[in-house]
C-alpha positions in Angstrom: -72.9 -64.6 -45.9 -76.5 -66.0 -45.5 -77.6 -68.9 -43.5 -80.9 -70.7 -42.8 -82.1 -73.6 -40.7 -83.9 -76.2 -42.8 -85.3 -79.6 -42.2 -85.2 -82.7 -44.5 -88.6 -84.1 -45.4 -89.6 -87.8 -45.3 -87.8 -88.4 -48.6 -84.5 -86.7 -47.3 -85.0 -83.6 -49.5 -84.1 -80.1 -48.4 -85.6 -77.0 -49.9 -83.3 -74.1 -50.2 -84.7 -70.8 -48.9 -86.1 -68.5 -51.6 -83.9 -65.6 -50.4 -80.7 -67.5 -50.8 -81.7 -68.8 -54.3 -82.5 -65.3 -55.4 -79.4 -63.7 -53.9 -77.1 -66.2 -55.5 -79.0 -66.6 -58.7 -79.3 -70.3 -58.4 -81.1 -72.4 -61.0 -80.8 -75.7 -62.7 -78.5 -78.5 -61.5 -76.4 -78.3 -58.3 -73.3 -80.3 -57.4 -73.3 -81.5 -53.7 -69.9 -82.2 -52.4 -69.0 -84.1 -49.2 -66.4 -81.8 -47.5 -65.8 -84.1 -44.5 -67.8 -82.5 -41.7 -70.1 -80.4 -43.9 -71.4 -80.2 -47.5 -70.9 -77.7 -50.3 -73.6 -76.9 -52.8 -72.3 -75.5 -56.1 -74.3 -74.5 -59.3 -73.4 -76.5 -62.4 -73.1 -74.4 -65.6 -76.1 -74.9 -68.0 -73.6 -75.7 -70.7 -70.4 -77.1 -69.1 -69.0 -77.9 -72.5 -69.0 -74.2 -73.4 -66.3 -73.7 -70.8 -64.2 -76.3 -72.6 -64.2 -74.6 -76.0 -60.8 -74.8 -77.6 -59.4 -77.2 -74.9 -59.5 -80.3 -77.0 -59.0 -81.4 -80.5 -61.9 -82.8 -82.5 -60.4 -86.3 -82.6 -61.8 -87.1 -79.1 -65.2 -88.7 -78.7 -68.1 -87.0 -77.0 -67.8 -89.6 -74.2 -64.2 -88.6 -73.6 -65.0 -84.9 -73.7 -67.9 -85.3 -71.3 -65.7 -87.3 -68.8 -63.0 -84.6 -68.9 -65.6 -81.9 -68.4 -67.0 -83.7 -65.3 -63.5 -84.1 -63.9 -62.7 -80.4 -64.4 -66.0 -79.3 -62.8 -65.2 -81.5 -59.7 -61.7 -80.1 -59.6 -62.9 -76.5 -59.8 -65.4 -77.1 -57.0 -62.7 -78.5 -54.8 -60.7 -75.4 -55.0 
């Protein structure tokens, strides 16, 4: 497990250390979750819909599929 001490800038941004980014292969979007007394940072798949292939019939709208995908991503992170 890696750790690093970082500081928020004047716009409340935090830069992740290069070593951690490279070790974990992080890129693209991250989901930040409030875990009570700390936060979790989880990578979001580049194509979250690819993980849903075959889970739904084609009668659902894109909006419905997207909402379900977002719900499933949040549930997966909470595990």
